[in-house]
Each structure stands twice: as C-alpha cells, then as structure tokens.
C-alpha positions as CSV (number, residue, x, y, z in Angstrom):
1,M,8.0,-10.7,26.0
2,H,7.1,-8.1,28.1
3,T,6.2,-4.6,27.3
4,A,6.6,-1.2,29.0
5,S,3.6,-0.1,30.5
6,P,3.2,4.0,31.5
7,F,1.9,2.9,35.3
8,P,3.7,1.2,38.3
9,A,2.8,-2.1,38.5
10,E,1.1,-1.6,42.4
11,Q,-1.6,0.2,39.9
12,G,-3.4,-3.2,39.3
13,A,-4.0,-4.7,36.1
14,G,-7.5,-3.3,35.1
15,R,-6.1,-0.1,34.6
16,K,-3.3,-1.1,32.9
17,A,-6.0,-3.6,30.7
18,M,-8.2,0.0,29.5
19,L,-5.5,1.1,28.3
20,W,-4.5,-1.1,26.4
21,I,-8.2,-1.6,24.9
22,V,-8.0,1.8,24.4
23,F,-4.5,1.2,22.3
24,A,-6.3,-1.7,20.7
25,G,-9.8,0.7,19.9
26,F,-6.8,3.9,18.5
27,F,-4.6,1.1,16.6
28,M,-7.8,-0.2,14.9
29,Q,-8.8,3.3,13.8
30,A,-5.7,4.5,12.4
31,L,-4.8,1.2,11.0
32,D,-7.6,1.3,8.8
33,T,-7.1,4.8,7.3
34,T,-4.1,3.7,5.6
35,I,-4.4,-0.4,4.7
36,V,-7.1,0.1,2.3
37,N,-4.9,2.2,0.1
38,T,-2.3,-0.6,-0.7
39,A,-5.0,-3.1,-1.9
40,L,-7.6,-0.7,-4.1
41,P,-6.1,-1.8,-7.4
42,S,-6.9,-5.6,-6.3
43,V,-10.7,-4.5,-4.8
44,A,-11.0,-2.6,-8.1
45,L,-10.0,-6.4,-10.3
46,S,-12.3,-8.0,-8.1
47,L,-15.3,-5.7,-8.0
48,G,-15.4,-5.7,-12.3
49,E,-14.4,-1.8,-11.3
50,K,-12.2,0.9,-12.4
51,P,-9.4,1.3,-10.0
52,L,-9.8,5.8,-9.5
53,D,-13.6,4.5,-9.1
54,L,-13.0,3.5,-5.7
55,K,-11.8,6.7,-4.6
56,S,-15.7,6.4,-3.3
57,V,-14.9,3.8,-0.6
58,V,-12.2,6.1,1.7
59,V,-14.2,9.3,0.8
60,A,-17.2,7.8,2.6
61,Y,-15.0,6.5,5.6
62,T,-13.5,9.6,6.0
63,L,-16.9,11.9,5.6
64,T,-18.5,9.6,7.8
65,M,-16.0,10.2,10.9
66,A,-16.4,14.1,9.6
67,L,-19.9,14.2,9.9
68,L,-19.8,12.3,13.7
69,T,-17.0,12.9,15.6
70,P,-18.9,15.6,17.6
71,A,-21.3,14.1,19.0
72,S,-19.0,11.2,20.6
73,G,-18.2,13.4,23.5
74,W,-22.3,13.7,23.6
75,L,-23.3,10.8,23.2
76,A,-20.5,9.4,25.7
77,D,-22.1,12.4,28.5
78,K,-24.8,10.7,28.2
79,F,-24.8,7.4,28.4
80,G,-21.3,6.6,29.5
81,T,-18.3,6.1,28.2
82,R,-17.7,2.5,28.4
83,R,-21.4,1.9,27.0
84,V,-20.4,4.2,23.9
85,Y,-17.1,2.9,23.8
86,F,-18.2,-0.8,23.3
87,S,-21.1,0.2,20.9
88,A,-18.1,2.0,18.8
89,I,-15.9,-2.0,18.3
90,L,-18.7,-3.4,17.5
91,I,-20.3,-0.9,15.1
92,F,-16.4,-0.6,13.8
93,T,-15.7,-4.8,14.1
94,L,-19.2,-5.2,12.0
95,G,-19.1,-2.9,9.7
96,S,-15.3,-4.3,8.7
97,M,-17.1,-8.1,8.0
98,F,-19.6,-6.6,5.7
99,C,-16.7,-4.8,3.7
100,A,-14.7,-8.2,3.6
101,T,-18.5,-10.1,2.2
102,A,-19.4,-7.3,-0.1
103,H,-20.0,-8.4,-4.1
104,T,-20.4,-4.4,-5.2
105,L,-19.3,-1.4,-5.1
106,P,-22.2,0.5,-3.8
107,Q,-22.2,-2.2,-1.2
108,L,-18.2,-1.4,0.3
109,V,-19.5,2.1,0.0
110,I,-22.5,1.2,2.8
111,A,-19.9,-1.1,5.2
112,R,-17.2,1.8,5.1
113,V,-20.0,3.7,5.8
114,L,-21.2,1.4,8.8
115,Q,-17.2,1.2,9.6
116,G,-16.9,5.3,10.1
117,I,-19.8,5.8,12.5
118,G,-18.1,3.1,14.4
119,G,-14.4,4.7,14.1
120,S,-15.7,8.3,15.1
121,M,-16.0,7.8,18.1
122,L,-13.0,5.2,19.0
123,L,-10.3,8.2,19.0
124,P,-12.4,10.2,20.8
125,V,-14.4,8.6,23.3
126,G,-11.1,6.1,24.2
127,R,-9.0,9.6,25.3
128,L,-12.3,10.2,27.3
129,A,-12.7,7.1,29.1
130,V,-8.7,7.9,30.0
131,L,-9.2,11.1,31.3
132,R,-12.3,10.4,33.0
133,N,-10.0,7.3,35.2
134,I,-6.4,8.3,35.1
135,P,-5.3,10.3,38.2
136,G,-4.0,14.0,36.7
137,E,-0.4,13.4,37.3
138,Q,-0.2,10.4,35.2
139,Y,-2.4,11.5,32.5
140,I,0.2,13.0,30.3
141,A,2.1,9.5,30.1
142,A,-1.3,7.4,29.4
143,L,-2.3,9.2,26.3
144,A,1.4,9.5,25.4
145,F,1.1,5.8,25.5
146,V,-1.9,5.5,23.8
147,S,-1.0,7.8,21.3
148,V,1.3,5.6,20.1
149,A,-0.9,3.8,18.3
150,G,-1.3,6.4,15.8
151,Q,1.9,6.3,14.7
152,V,2.1,2.4,14.8
153,G,-1.0,2.2,12.7
154,P,-0.1,4.3,9.5
155,L,3.3,2.4,10.3
156,L,1.5,-0.7,9.8
157,G,-0.8,0.1,7.6
158,P,0.5,0.2,3.6
159,A,2.2,-2.5,4.2
160,L,0.4,-5.1,6.3
161,G,-2.6,-4.0,3.3
162,G,0.1,-5.3,0.4
163,W,1.0,-8.3,2.4
164,L,-2.9,-9.4,2.5
165,V,-3.8,-9.0,-0.4
166,Q,-0.8,-10.7,-2.2
167,N,-0.6,-13.8,-0.1
168,A,-4.4,-14.4,0.6
169,S,-7.0,-11.9,-0.7
170,W,-8.1,-7.8,-0.7
171,H,-10.7,-9.2,2.3
172,W,-8.2,-9.9,4.7
173,I,-7.5,-5.8,4.9
174,F,-11.3,-5.4,6.9
175,L,-11.4,-9.8,8.4
176,I,-8.2,-8.5,10.0
177,N,-10.0,-6.4,12.6
178,V,-12.7,-9.1,13.6
179,P,-10.6,-10.8,15.8
180,V,-9.4,-7.8,17.4
181,G,-12.8,-6.7,17.3
182,A,-14.0,-9.0,19.4
183,V,-11.1,-9.5,22.0
184,G,-11.8,-5.8,22.4
185,L,-15.8,-6.4,22.9
186,F,-14.6,-9.0,26.0
187,A,-12.1,-6.3,27.4
188,V,-14.4,-3.8,27.5
189,R,-16.6,-5.3,29.3
190,R,-14.2,-7.2,31.6
191,Y,-12.2,-3.9,32.5
192,L,-13.8,-0.5,31.3
193,P,-15.2,0.9,34.2
194,H,-18.3,1.8,34.4
195,D,-20.0,5.3,34.5
196,A,-23.1,6.7,35.1
197,A,-24.4,8.7,32.4
198,S,-25.2,12.3,33.0
199,V,-27.7,14.9,32.8
200,V,-26.0,17.0,29.8
201,A,-27.6,20.4,27.8
202,P,-29.5,18.8,25.0
203,F,-27.6,18.6,21.1
204,D,-27.3,20.9,18.8
205,W,-28.8,17.9,16.0
206,V,-29.9,21.4,13.8
207,G,-27.1,23.1,13.6
208,C,-25.1,19.0,13.4
209,G,-27.2,18.0,10.6
210,L,-26.9,22.1,8.7
211,L,-22.9,21.0,8.5
212,S,-23.7,17.8,7.3
213,L,-25.3,18.8,4.8
214,C,-22.8,21.5,3.3
215,M,-20.0,19.3,3.8
216,V,-21.8,15.9,2.0
217,T,-23.1,18.4,-1.0
218,F,-20.1,20.1,-1.3
219,S,-17.9,16.3,-1.6
220,L,-20.6,15.4,-3.7
221,A,-20.5,18.2,-5.9
222,L,-16.6,17.4,-6.3
223,E,-17.2,13.7,-7.2
224,N,-19.7,14.7,-10.0
225,G,-17.5,17.2,-11.4
226,V,-17.9,20.6,-13.8
227,S,-20.3,19.1,-16.4
228,S,-22.9,17.5,-14.0
229,P,-25.9,19.9,-14.0
230,W,-26.2,18.5,-10.9
231,T,-23.0,20.0,-9.5
232,A,-24.2,23.5,-9.6
233,L,-27.5,22.9,-7.6
234,L,-25.3,20.7,-4.8
235,V,-22.5,23.6,-4.6
236,A,-25.2,25.7,-4.1
237,V,-27.3,23.8,-1.7
238,S,-24.2,23.6,0.3
239,V,-23.7,27.1,0.8
240,A,-26.9,27.8,2.2
241,S,-26.4,25.0,4.6
242,A,-23.2,26.7,5.7
243,L,-25.0,29.9,5.6
244,L,-28.2,28.7,7.7
245,Y,-26.2,28.1,10.1
246,I,-25.3,31.9,10.7
247,P,-28.6,32.6,12.5
248,H,-29.1,29.4,13.9
249,A,-26.1,29.0,15.9
250,R,-26.9,33.0,17.4
251,R,-30.5,31.9,18.5
252,R,-29.4,28.7,20.1
253,A,-28.2,29.1,23.9
254,T,-25.6,25.8,23.5
255,P,-24.9,26.1,19.3
256,L,-23.0,22.4,17.9
257,F,-20.2,25.7,17.4
258,R,-20.1,28.9,18.8
259,L,-19.5,31.7,16.3
260,A,-17.1,33.1,19.2
261,L,-15.2,30.8,18.2
262,F,-13.9,32.8,15.1
263,R,-13.1,36.0,17.0
264,E,-10.0,34.4,17.7
265,P,-8.0,34.4,14.8
266,N,-5.1,32.5,14.5
267,F,-8.1,29.8,14.6
268,S,-10.3,31.1,11.6
269,V,-6.2,31.6,9.9
270,G,-5.4,28.1,11.0
271,L,-8.3,26.6,9.6
272,A,-8.5,27.7,6.7
273,G,-4.9,26.7,6.8
274,N,-4.7,23.3,7.6
275,L,-7.5,22.6,5.1
276,F,-6.2,23.9,2.2
277,C,-2.8,22.4,2.7
278,R,-4.2,19.0,3.6
279,I,-6.4,18.8,0.7
280,G,-2.9,17.8,-1.5
281,S,-1.6,15.5,1.4
282,G,-4.7,13.7,1.9
283,A,-4.1,12.8,-1.9
284,V,-1.4,11.5,-1.7
285,P,-1.7,8.3,-0.3
286,F,-4.6,7.3,-2.0
287,L,-2.4,8.6,-5.8
288,L,0.5,7.0,-4.4
289,P,-0.5,3.1,-4.3
290,L,-2.0,3.5,-7.5
291,L,1.3,4.9,-9.5
292,F,2.9,2.4,-8.0
293,Q,0.8,-0.3,-9.4
294,L,-0.9,0.8,-12.3
295,Q,1.7,2.6,-13.6
296,L,5.0,1.4,-12.6
297,G,4.4,-2.6,-11.7
298,Y,5.0,-2.9,-8.7
299,S,3.5,-5.7,-6.4
300,P,0.9,-4.5,-3.6
301,F,3.4,-6.5,-1.4
302,H,6.1,-3.5,-2.8
303,S,3.7,-0.5,-2.9
304,G,3.2,-0.4,0.4
305,L,7.1,-1.2,1.8
306,L,7.3,2.0,-0.3
307,L,5.2,4.1,1.5
308,L,7.2,3.1,4.6
309,P,9.7,6.0,4.7
310,I,6.9,8.3,4.7
311,A,5.5,7.1,8.2
312,I,9.1,6.5,9.7
313,A,10.1,10.0,8.6
314,G,7.0,11.2,10.0
315,M,8.0,9.8,13.3
316,L,11.7,11.1,13.5
317,A,10.6,14.2,12.5
318,K,8.6,15.4,15.6
319,R,11.5,16.1,17.6
320,W,12.0,19.0,14.9
321,V,9.5,20.9,15.4
322,V,9.6,23.1,18.3
323,P,13.4,23.7,17.5
324,L,12.6,24.8,14.4
325,V,9.0,26.9,15.3
326,N,11.3,28.6,18.5
327,R,13.9,29.7,15.1
328,L,11.7,30.6,12.2
329,G,8.0,31.6,14.6
330,Y,5.3,29.8,13.8
331,D,4.7,32.1,10.8
332,G,8.0,31.5,9.0
333,F,8.0,28.6,10.1
334,L,5.0,27.4,7.8
335,Q,5.4,29.6,4.8
336,I,8.6,28.1,4.1
337,N,7.6,24.4,5.2
338,T,4.7,24.4,3.0
339,W,6.7,25.1,0.3
340,I,8.5,22.1,0.6
341,V,5.4,19.7,1.3
342,G,3.7,21.8,-1.7
343,V,7.0,21.0,-3.5
344,S,7.8,17.3,-2.9
345,I,4.4,16.3,-3.5
346,A,4.6,17.9,-7.1
347,S,8.3,15.9,-7.5
348,F,6.3,12.4,-7.7
349,A,5.4,13.6,-11.1
350,V,8.7,12.3,-12.2
351,M,8.6,9.1,-11.2
352,S,7.8,7.0,-14.1
353,P,9.3,3.2,-15.6
354,G,12.8,2.9,-14.0
355,W,13.2,5.9,-11.5
356,P,15.6,5.2,-9.3
357,L,14.5,3.5,-5.9
358,A,17.0,5.7,-3.7
359,L,15.6,8.4,-5.4
360,S,12.1,7.3,-4.7
361,I,12.9,6.6,-0.9
362,V,14.7,10.5,-0.8
363,Q,11.3,12.0,-2.3
364,L,9.0,9.6,0.3
365,S,11.1,10.9,3.2
366,V,11.1,14.4,2.3
367,F,7.4,14.4,1.9
368,G,6.7,12.5,5.3
369,W,9.4,14.5,6.9
370,A,7.9,18.1,6.2
371,N,4.4,17.1,6.5
372,S,4.7,15.5,10.0
373,M,5.9,18.6,11.6
374,Q,3.5,20.9,8.9
375,F,0.7,19.1,10.4
376,A,2.0,19.8,14.5
377,A,2.8,23.4,14.0
378,M,-0.7,23.4,12.2
379,N,-2.6,21.8,15.2
380,S,-0.3,23.8,18.2
381,I,-1.5,27.5,16.4
382,T,-4.5,26.2,15.3
383,L,-6.3,25.5,18.7
384,K,-3.6,27.4,21.1
385,G,-5.8,30.7,21.4
386,L,-9.1,29.2,22.2
387,S,-10.2,30.2,25.8
388,H,-11.1,26.6,27.9
389,E,-14.8,27.5,27.3
390,D,-14.2,27.1,23.3
391,A,-11.3,24.5,23.8
392,G,-13.5,21.3,23.5
393,S,-15.8,22.8,21.0
394,G,-12.3,24.3,19.0
395,N,-11.1,21.0,18.9
396,S,-14.4,19.3,17.0
397,L,-14.9,21.2,14.5
398,F,-10.6,20.8,13.8
399,S,-11.3,16.9,14.1
400,M,-14.2,17.6,11.6
401,V,-12.2,19.9,9.2
402,Q,-9.2,17.2,9.5
403,M,-10.9,14.6,7.9
404,L,-13.1,16.7,5.5
405,A,-9.0,17.7,3.8
406,I,-8.3,14.8,3.3
407,G,-12.1,13.3,1.7
408,L,-11.1,16.5,-0.6
409,G,-8.1,15.1,-1.0
410,V,-9.1,12.2,-1.7
411,T,-11.9,13.3,-4.7
412,I,-10.0,15.7,-6.4
413,G,-7.2,14.0,-6.7
414,G,-8.6,11.1,-8.4
415,G,-11.1,13.0,-10.0
416,L,-7.7,15.1,-11.7
417,V,-6.5,11.9,-12.4
418,S,-9.3,10.7,-14.5
419,L,-10.0,14.3,-16.4
420,F,-6.5,14.4,-17.5
421,S,-6.5,10.5,-18.2
422,V,-9.6,11.5,-20.9
423,K,-8.5,14.7,-22.4
424,L,-4.9,13.1,-22.9
425,G,-6.1,9.8,-24.0
426,V,-3.1,7.8,-21.9
427,A,-3.5,7.5,-18.0
428,A,0.5,7.9,-17.2
429,P,0.6,12.0,-17.9
430,A,-2.5,12.5,-16.4
431,Y,-0.9,10.6,-12.6
432,R,2.0,13.4,-13.7
433,L,0.1,16.2,-14.1
434,A,-2.1,15.6,-10.9
435,F,1.0,14.7,-8.2
436,L,2.0,18.6,-10.2
437,T,-1.5,20.5,-9.6
438,M,-2.1,18.7,-6.2
439,G,2.0,20.6,-5.4
440,L,0.4,23.9,-6.3
441,V,-2.6,24.1,-4.6
442,T,-0.2,22.9,-1.2
443,V,2.4,25.7,-2.3
444,L,-0.5,27.8,-2.7
445,S,-2.4,27.1,1.1
446,G,1.2,28.6,2.5
447,F,-0.2,32.3,1.9
448,I,-2.8,31.6,4.4
449,F,-0.4,31.9,7.3
450,R,0.9,35.3,6.2
451,R,-2.6,36.1,7.8
452,L,-1.6,34.7,11.1
453,D,-1.8,37.8,14.2
454,A,1.8,38.4,15.6
455,K,0.7,39.4,19.5
456,P,-1.6,35.9,20.1
457,L,1.9,34.4,18.2
458,E,4.3,36.0,20.6
459,R,2.5,34.6,24.0
460,T,2.3,31.1,22.4
461,Q,5.0,28.4,23.5
462,P,6.3,26.7,20.9
463,E,6.7,23.8,23.7
464,A,3.1,23.4,23.4
465,V,2.9,21.8,19.5
466,Q,1.2,19.3,19.4
467,A,2.1,15.7,17.2
468,R,-1.2,15.0,15.9
C-alpha cells in the first residue's frame, strides 16, 4: 500500500526515511502514554497488587519525562542529534523489555522510569532532527506529517492495550515496542544524517535539580496523603526548592528558565491554567478504565474500545478551535470551554451498571471534543506572547508543566478513590465522588483565565493556535 509523503519523490529516500524514523519514535512515545491504562487491572492481578496502587506506574513515567525534557535540546546540541536520538530509542526499548519482565511493582516502576528517560528525548530531539535537516519551505509539511503519530498513538493505545491483555497477556503492551525499537535503531544508523556536536553553554544542572526536587517531593506528598507524618516535610522541601531557584536564576547567566518568562502576564496565567485544568483531564484516562472494568464489568478490550470516542472527537474538534476563538476571544472561549470540560468529567459519575451505551458514547465524545479544543487554545495563548529569546525556554517549561499535571491528575484521582473507598466502605460511590471532585477542580480552574491580559490578546492571531 502506498503511503502519502509530504515531499516530492525526487528528494530521495533518505529524507523520507528520516521522517518515518521520527514518526516511529513519536508514535512509540504517544502510544505508551495510553496503552498502559487499559491494562492496569490485569497488571495488578498478575503482580498481586491493588489496581489503584498502580498509579505509580503511570506517574513514574510522566514525572520522569517532565524532569528530563528540558535537558533534551542541550544534549542534542552537545552530543549531536543522531547520537542522542539513537540513545533515546535504545533506552526506551530496554525500558520496555524490563517492564515486560518485571515480577514486582517496584521493578515495574523502575523500568517505567527507564522508559521515561528515553521517552523524554524522543519527541523533542526528533523534532529538532526534522528542523535541522528539512528545508524551511518544507518544514511545516514535515512537522504536520510527524505530528500525525501523536494523534494515532492515543487513538490506538486503549483498544490495542485491551486487545493484547485479553488475547495474550499484559506483558505484550511493552513487548510491542521491542521490534519497533530494533527497526528504529537500525534505521537511525542507516538514514539519520550525521551532525557534529557543537559548543554550547553549560547546562544548568543545579536549576534543573532544584525544580526536579520540587516536583518529585510535591508528588510524593500527594501520594502519601494528609495522614502521613512525612507529608509536611515533603511539602516544605518542595516549597523551599522552588524558592531557592529564584536567587539561583538571578545569579546565573544562563539559567534553566529565565525569570523574565513570568513578566509576560499571559504566560504565567496560561501556565497556571494549564496546570490546574490538566489535573482533571489527566485523571480521566486513568480512572475510566478502572471504572469500566472493576465497577461496570467490561472486558479490557471493551474498555479500550469505549475510550475511542474521546480520541476521535478530539481529532475532529481541532478544526473548530480557530473559528470559536475568533468569535469569543481567548478569554471568553477558555472560560466557557473549561466549564464544559469540567462538567463532562463530573458527568462520568452517573455511569453505573446498565447505563445506556449510547449515553456513554455521547459523554465521552463531549469530553474528547471540549478537552482537545481546551488544550489547543491553552497552548497557544500560553506561548504566543513570548519573545524569540524566551520561546525555547518557555516551551520547555510548558512541557514540564503538562507532564507534571498528568502525573498529579493520576495521583490525586487515584488517591480520592482510595480515600472515599475507605470512608464509605464500598468502591462504587468512591468513583462517583472522585469524578465529581475532579470535575469541580477543572471548573474552578476556569476562573484563572479571567486574569488574561486583554491587550496582548488583541495582538494574538487565533490562526496560530497550536494543535498540542
């Protein structure tokens, strides 16, 4: 079967092969963020753990990616894109093999961290390879081609994960990466152009360490809950490390993130809005498969298929973002759409045995539609006002916040179900209360967007809305 390429045939097989290499890497990373969720009940049964305790499997991956994404560009500049991308695929593939051979939850979490190390470099370094090897007039077409992997991965992930669990075993959700990774390693050596390492400014390892300590300790504090004696200490360490970054960034000539980033008002508001809004959205892909399988009695494959409306509606919704932003403005659109996202999350609380399938599909589609438009508008308004000097640094910080929010959503969502289950003695109402709470958090995050600065908004062109 012939697959369309964004480039004329005369440009040669090498450039096309390079695009497919980047496409495959992005696909593996995008697939792995969704394929695991459907399999969690089966993994828990196999490892002798409670399903909700496996939230650490998801959080370990997303948090590792959040911590290491800022270093990916510096590594590519210092050691060369080809070498770093090869290492990323190798580490990701090895991590997948170790995940498949894990016999305990701690072993699986460690393997997921290794996967996250490789995954943190796949997308940004792959995108950098395209930028450096594709002529400017063809760069947009190339990036659009590669970005399809980010849409196909979440579309196939839940159903594929459910099918593999039901017809083989949960180990295959990780083993499926091994042949793809092996082909990718060969292709990188064969087709990805050599690029010389360059002289770069020293990386801000201290600043990265402070922010990493802040995120890790805060996540651990949420994981431990308010009853743990360690929680207050972890929160104190988290706050202290964040505060220590401020004088560090002022003293250093090239800090990880310049403090000047936060002088752009819409960047600060957009960053805060993204964090709190994505907490609710991040909990949904984790909680829904558990609800479907543990409370509604669906099979893993059926559970995965039920998540398809979210991905399909999300893909179809992207074309509506620009017209709606043009009509309502960014501030009006985000305030209204955030409410729709929050209410749709809260609506999952009414799902119960015997709930009509048609209504479930409508609920999931509304969430997918609104959530996709929410991400696109939030991404655009957060980054659009940054100067050329701050664009790269701001995008890295924004990526960190995105991944952190997903991890926080899983931690908080799973923690709420555990807490309500203990208080009520049964799990069914615990899921309902968790969805209602996460929906309320999302609705309240809409008030953050009321602080958007109107003047920069007038200069922002809605046509620049980003898809991710």
